[in-house]
Residue, then its C-alpha position, 0 to 999 in steps of 0.5 A: m882436104d877430105a873428111f877423114t883428113a879433116g876429122l883426124l886433124q881436128r881430133i889431134r888438135a883437140a887431144e893436144s888441147h886436152l893434154t895441155q889442159a891436163r898438164d896445166e891442172g896437174d892431172e897426171f892421169a888425164a895427161e897420160v890418157e890424152q898422151g896415149e890418144l894423141d900418140d894413137l892419132r899421130r900413128l893413124a895419121a902417119e899410116h894414112g900419109v896425113e901431114v900433122g905438122a910440128a907438134s905443139v905439145 
């Protein structure tokens, strides 16, 4: 796995974790921000052929 792929997957996992935390805390604004970040990262992954796997969120 190259550095780009590893870094992208790490950022996706972090965004998923932050999104879950924001939802658990009832922070709607933070959840919206994290969902937007996650959507962008997943789109970037798809554009570069990076397999993200099943969504955990």
